[in-house]
C-alpha positions in Angstrom: -118.0 48.3 -26.7 -120.8 46.5 -24.8 -117.4 45.7 -22.4 -116.2 48.5 -22.2 -119.6 50.2 -20.7 -119.6 46.8 -18.7 -116.3 47.7 -17.0 -117.1 52.0 -16.3 -120.6 50.5 -15.0 -118.3 48.2 -12.7 -115.6 51.0 -12.0 -118.7 53.4 -10.5 -120.4 50.8 -8.8 -117.1 50.0 -6.7 -116.1 53.2 -6.1 -119.8 54.4 -4.8 -119.4 51.3 -2.5 -116.7 52.6 -1.0 -117.4 56.1 -0.5 -120.9 54.6 1.6 -118.5 52.5 3.6 -115.9 55.6 4.0 -119.1 57.8 5.4 -120.7 55.3 7.4 -117.2 54.7 9.0 -116.9 58.4 9.6 -120.0 58.4 10.9 -120.5 55.4 12.9 -116.9 57.1 15.1 -117.9 60.6 15.5 -121.3 59.2 17.1 -119.6 57.2 19.1 -117.2 60.1 20.6 -120.2 62.2 20.8 -123.2 59.7 21.9 -123.1 60.4 25.1 -123.9 64.3 24.6 -127.1 66.3 23.5 -127.8 69.9 22.8 -131.6 71.6 22.9 -132.4 74.4 21.2 -131.5 76.8 23.7 -127.4 75.5 23.9 -128.5 73.5 27.0 -126.0 70.7 27.0 -127.1 67.0 28.2 -124.2 64.5 28.9 -124.6 61.2 30.1 -121.6 58.8 31.8 -122.7 56.1 29.2 -125.4 56.7 27.4 -128.1 53.8 26.5 -131.6 53.1 25.2 -132.6 52.8 29.1 -132.0 56.4 29.6 -133.9 57.5 26.4 -137.1 58.7 28.7 -134.4 60.6 30.9 -132.9 63.0 28.3 -136.9 63.1 26.7 -137.5 64.3 30.1 -134.6 67.0 30.3 -134.9 68.0 27.3 -138.2 69.0 27.8 -137.7 71.1 31.2 -134.9 72.9 29.0 -137.7 73.7 26.4 -140.4 74.8 29.2 -138.5 77.1 30.8 -137.3 78.3 27.8 -140.4 79.3 26.3 -142.0 81.1 30.1 -138.6 83.4 30.2 -139.0 84.2 26.5 -139.0 87.7 27.5 -136.6 91.3 25.7 -135.5 92.3 29.2 -133.2 89.4 29.4 -129.5 90.5 28.3 -127.5 87.9 29.3 -128.2 84.0 30.4 -125.4 81.1 31.9 -124.8 78.3 29.8 -126.4 75.2 31.4 -125.0 71.7 31.0 -126.4 68.8 32.5 -124.5 65.9 33.8 -125.9 62.9 34.0 -123.7 60.4 36.4 -124.5 56.2 37.0 -122.6 57.0 40.5 -123.7 58.7 43.5 -124.5 62.3 42.8 -123.2 64.6 46.9 -126.9 65.5 47.9 -128.3 63.8 45.1 -128.0 67.0 42.6 -125.0 69.1 43.0 -124.6 72.7 40.9 -121.3 74.4 40.5 -120.5 77.4 38.5 -117.5 76.7 35.9 -115.7 77.8 32.7 -118.1 80.8 32.9 -121.6 78.3 33.1 -123.7 76.5 34.8 -122.7 72.7 35.4 -125.8 70.9 37.2 -124.4 66.8 38.3 -127.8 64.4 38.9 -127.8 60.6 39.9 -129.0 58.8 36.3 -131.6 57.9 38.8 -133.1 61.2 40.1 -136.9 60.8 38.6 -137.2 57.4 40.9 -135.6 58.8 43.6 -138.2 58.9 47.0 -136.9 63.2 47.1 -137.2 63.3 43.8 -139.3 66.5 44.2 -136.1 68.6 46.2 -134.7 67.1 43.3 -136.3 67.9 40.5 -137.0 71.5 41.7 -133.7 72.6 42.4 -132.7 71.3 39.2 -135.9 73.9 37.5 -134.5 76.9 39.8 -131.2 76.6 38.2 -132.2 76.6 35.6 -134.9 79.8 36.0 -131.7 81.7 37.6 -128.9 80.4 35.2 -131.4 81.4 32.1 -132.4 84.8 33.4 -128.2 85.7 34.2 -128.5 84.8 38.1 -125.3 83.1 39.2 -127.4 79.9 41.2 -124.4 79.1 43.4 -124.1 82.8 44.5 -128.1 83.9 44.1 -129.9 84.5 47.6 -133.3 85.9 46.4 -136.1 83.1 46.4 -137.7 82.2 43.5 -141.7 81.8 44.2 -142.5 78.3 45.4 -145.6 78.2 42.9 -143.6 79.2 39.9 -141.5 76.4 40.0 -144.1 73.6 41.9 -145.9 74.9 38.3 -143.4 73.5 36.3 -142.4 70.4 38.3 -146.5 69.4 37.9 -145.7 70.3 34.0 -143.1 68.2 33.9 -144.8 65.6 36.2 -148.1 65.2 33.7 -146.0 64.7 30.4 -144.5 62.0 31.7 -145.9 60.1 34.8 -149.3 60.9 34.0 -151.9 58.1 35.7 -155.2 59.2 34.9 -158.1 56.8 33.9 -159.9 58.9 31.3 -157.6 61.9 30.5 -160.5 64.3 30.0 -159.5 67.2 32.1 -156.1 68.1 33.1 -157.4 69.6 36.7 -159.6 67.4 37.7 -159.6 69.4 41.4 -160.3 72.6 39.8 -162.4 71.7 37.9 -164.5 70.0 40.4 -164.4 73.0 42.2 -165.9 75.4 39.7 -168.7 72.4 39.1 -169.3 73.5 42.9 -168.6 76.6 42.5 -167.0 76.8 45.7 -163.3 78.1 44.4 -161.2 79.9 47.1 -159.4 83.1 47.1 -156.9 83.0 44.2 -153.7 84.9 45.5 -154.2 82.8 48.9 -154.7 79.6 47.0 -151.0 80.0 45.5 -148.8 81.6 47.7 -149.7 78.4 50.6 -146.6 76.6 49.8 -146.9 73.0 49.9 -145.3 69.9 49.3 -146.0 66.2 47.9 -144.2 64.9 50.9 -145.7 66.3 53.7 -149.3 67.3 52.3 -150.0 64.3 49.8 -153.2 64.6 48.1 -153.6 68.0 49.7 -150.1 69.3 46.7 -152.0 68.0 43.8 -154.8 70.4 44.1 -152.3 72.9 45.1 -149.9 72.3 42.0 -153.2 72.5 39.5 -153.4 76.0 40.4 -150.0 76.4 39.6 -150.0 75.0 36.6 -153.2 76.6 35.4 -151.5 79.9 36.4 -148.1 79.3 34.5 -150.6 78.0 31.4 -152.8 81.4 31.2 -149.5 83.9 32.3 -147.9 82.4 28.8 -151.4 83.3 26.8 -150.6 86.6 28.6 -146.7 87.2 27.8 -145.1 88.6 24.7 -141.2 89.1 24.5 -141.8 92.7 25.2 -143.7 91.6 28.1 -143.1 88.7 29.7 -144.4 89.1 33.1 -142.7 86.0 35.1 -139.0 87.1 33.6 -140.2 90.6 35.1 -141.1 88.8 38.3 -137.9 87.1 38.8 -136.1 90.1 37.8 -138.0 92.3 40.8 -137.1 89.6 42.9 -133.9 90.0 42.7 -134.2 93.7 43.5 -134.6 92.6 47.1 -136.5 96.3 48.0 -140.3 94.8 47.7 -142.1 91.5 49.7 -143.3 88.6 47.7 -146.9 90.1 48.0 -145.9 93.9 45.9 -144.0 91.6 43.7 -146.7 89.5 42.7 -149.3 92.7 42.4 -146.8 94.3 40.2 -145.3 91.8 37.7 -148.6 88.7 37.8 -151.6 90.8 38.9 -150.4 93.1 37.0 -151.1 91.5 33.6 -154.4 90.0 34.7 -156.0 93.2 35.6 -154.8 94.4 32.3 -156.7 91.5 30.1 -159.3 91.4 32.8 -160.3 95.2 31.9 -160.0 94.8 28.3 -162.5 91.8 28.4 -164.7 94.1 30.4 -164.3 97.1 28.4 -165.2 94.2 25.4 -168.4 93.7 26.1 -169.7 97.2 27.6 -168.0 99.9 26.7 -169.6 102.1 29.5 -167.2 99.7 32.0 -165.6 101.5 34.1 -162.1 99.9 35.6 -161.8 102.0 38.5 -165.2 100.9 40.7 -163.1 97.7 41.5 -159.7 96.6 43.2 -157.1 94.5 42.1 -157.9 91.6 44.2 -161.7 91.9 43.6 -160.9 91.5 39.7 -158.6 88.4 40.0 -160.7 86.4 42.1 -163.3 87.1 38.9 -160.8 86.4 36.6 -159.5 83.4 38.2 -163.3 82.3 38.3 -164.1 83.6 34.6 -161.3 81.7 33.3 -161.5 78.4 34.9 -165.2 77.8 34.1 -164.3 79.1 30.2 -161.2 77.2 30.3 -162.6 73.3 32.1 -166.5 73.0 31.5 -168.3 74.6 28.3 -169.7 72.0 25.2 -166.7 69.1 25.0 -167.0 69.1 29.6 -170.3 70.0 30.5 -171.6 70.2 34.0 -172.4 66.9 35.5 -176.3 66.7 36.1 -176.6 67.6 39.4 -174.4 70.7 38.8 -176.3 72.0 36.1 -179.7 71.8 37.8 -178.1 73.5 40.9 -177.5 76.1 38.4 -180.8 75.8 36.7 -182.8 76.5 39.9 -181.0 79.5 40.8 -181.5 80.6 37.2 -185.3 80.4 37.6 -185.4 82.6 40.2 -186.6 86.2 39.3 -185.5 89.2 41.5 -187.2 92.6 40.4 -186.5 95.5 41.3 -188.4 98.6 41.4 -188.5 102.0 42.5 -191.7 103.9 44.0 -192.8 107.3 43.7 -192.1 107.8 47.4 -188.6 106.8 46.6 -188.8 103.4 48.1 -187.3 100.6 46.3 -189.3 97.6 45.9 -188.2 93.8 45.7 -190.3 90.6 44.6 -188.3 87.3 44.1 -190.3 84.4 42.0 -190.1 81.8 39.5 -189.6 82.7 35.6 -193.0 81.8 35.4 -194.0 84.6 36.9 -193.1 86.7 35.1 -195.9 87.7 32.5 -197.8 88.3 35.7 -194.4 91.0 36.4 -195.2 92.7 33.1 -198.7 92.6 32.1 -198.8 94.5 36.6 -196.1 97.0 35.8 -194.5 96.9 31.9 -191.3 97.2 30.9 -189.4 99.9 32.9 -185.5 100.3 33.5 -185.7 97.7 36.3 -187.5 95.1 34.5 -185.4 95.2 31.2 -181.9 95.7 33.1 -183.5 92.0 35.4 -184.1 89.9 31.4 -180.6 91.3 30.3 -178.8 89.5 33.2 -181.5 86.6 32.4 -180.1 86.0 28.9 -176.4 86.4 30.3 -177.1 83.4 32.3 -179.1 81.8 30.1 -176.4 82.0 27.8 -173.5 80.9 29.9 -176.4 77.7 30.9 -175.8 76.6 27.3 -172.6 76.6 27.4 -171.8 74.3 29.9 -175.2 72.0 29.3 -174.8 68.6 28.2 -175.9 67.6 24.8 -179.2 66.3 25.8 -180.3 69.3 26.8 -178.6 71.9 24.6 -182.0 71.8 22.3 -184.7 72.8 24.9 -182.9 75.4 26.7 -181.9 77.0 23.0 -185.8 77.0 22.4 -186.4 78.7 25.7 -184.0 81.6 24.7 -186.6 81.6 21.7 -189.4 81.8 24.1 -188.0 84.5 26.3 -186.7 86.9 22.9 -190.9 86.8 22.1 -191.4 88.4 25.7 -193.0 92.1 24.4 -195.1 91.0 21.7 -196.8 87.7 23.1 -199.7 87.8 25.2 -199.3 87.0 29.0 -201.3 83.8 29.2 -199.9 82.2 25.8 -196.1 83.3 27.1 -197.1 81.8 30.7 -198.0 78.7 29.1 -195.3 78.2 26.5 -192.8 79.1 30.0 -194.1 76.4 31.9 -193.9 73.9 28.6 -190.2 74.7 28.3 -189.3 74.5 31.8 -191.3 71.5 32.5 -189.6 69.1 29.5 -185.9 70.8 30.5 -186.5 69.0 34.1 -187.9 65.8 31.9 -184.3 66.2 30.2 -182.7 66.1 33.3 -184.0 63.4 34.7 -183.3 61.5 31.7 -179.6 62.7 32.3 -179.1 61.5 36.1 -180.0 58.0 34.9 -177.5 57.8 32.7 -174.5 59.2 34.7 -175.9 56.6 37.6 -175.7 53.9 34.6 -171.9 54.4 33.5 -170.5 55.2 36.7 -172.3 52.0 38.3 -170.5 50.3 35.3 -166.9 52.2 36.2 -166.8 51.4 39.6 -167.6 47.6 38.8 -165.2 47.4 35.7 -162.7 49.4 36.7 -160.0 48.0 39.1 -159.8 49.0 42.9 -155.9 50.1 42.2 -156.9 52.9 39.7 -159.6 53.9 41.6 -158.4 54.7 44.1 -155.2 55.7 43.0 -155.1 58.7 45.4 -156.2 56.9 48.8 -153.2 54.6 48.5 -151.1 56.8 48.0 -152.2 59.1 51.0 -152.5 56.0 53.2 -148.8 55.0 52.1 -146.8 58.4 53.2 -148.9 58.3 56.2 -148.1 54.7 57.3 -146.0 56.4 60.5 -148.9 57.7 62.0 -150.7 54.2 61.2 -154.5 54.8 59.8 -157.0 51.5 60.6 -160.6 53.3 59.2 -158.5 53.5 55.2 -157.2 50.2 55.6 -160.5 48.7 56.7 -161.8 50.6 54.4 -159.7 50.0 50.8 -159.5 45.8 52.1 -163.5 45.8 52.4 -163.4 47.5 48.5 -161.1 44.9 46.9 -163.3 42.6 48.7 -166.1 43.2 46.7 -164.9 43.6 43.9 -162.8 40.8 43.7 -166.0 38.8 44.9 -167.7 40.1 42.0 
């Protein structure tokens, strides 16, 4: 019996080894035959002339581009699309990218080094445009209507951010937009988006334009659904060639944003009248509020200098009173003078309205304050909450004490910021710290900029000397 058992086990082991070897051979053969071709979830085919590990990043780049565009165009309004096939070739491709309509689908031919080419912006934006058209049912080879540049640049920016980000501290994906929010100098949104720029011609200015485009796409994705997709609607409406670019933008993008803005305002105030403001005003207000909410908050607070400027504006209390002869009396004082105004005029409609406004401003300031300041801001709010129930002399003293404490904290915060900046500037290599300036200088080499060269050389020498 033991002998039979051993023979039986040996037979099973041999059969198992043969099965494993045959399976491995079969998998290897199939992998060898299909190892140069890949498919995305949306059905786009990606084929390399000869795939190896050095092309892995290129494969991931193309997959992400396809997935990103498919997500933006997730709409029930799309009834048909063309299958896309991307071919990455080792030899040079005609015009660096060749788009051909064949076999009921779209073939896109790229050189293997397209991501490192000098004109990569042109190559990749043409790829993005072809995918946008094919996935919405238009033939890229025959379609003559233009795709808005902000849409293409926004997608291109997402790709660059994902694969080529050189941020020293990647805290914010929108450093330029955040700086404008901090300085309270956001430009007109529609003008900013419609002013199309390119990295070859506009250098650093393009980076800010790209941030606007990426921000708009990010927010539109939040406002989109399968039954209401403004990006897909924009392409369909543009294809009809009956409306101007501005009209198409208003009918699709602005419509979705205004709808969201009205919804938020209605939730805050049940008496809100959506007909009081025009769509452009609503668009800019939505942009300002949304940008500040996304980019300036407790996790990424305002620098002390900008916070101090906003806090100073908060301290200015403007009281509007209607006299008996229907004349309007306007008084602007520091917030510490509130008890004096209250003792003289009482809690009338104008005073109550201004107090409500100050509470709103104070909450917004607390939301963007740094950790050292948050506790004192809460104390200031509690003090103002007790305004009607506290004698004027005591209230005035409490307000002065609370504001004095906040000023001391701001002074301390500024010293900490200055110290940290000094450390950063002496430890970060100039090549990283002035990366944008170096790139801009390289772009302008044809015109030659001796002042920039001299400044960068001086910085580099001082850094090496330290």
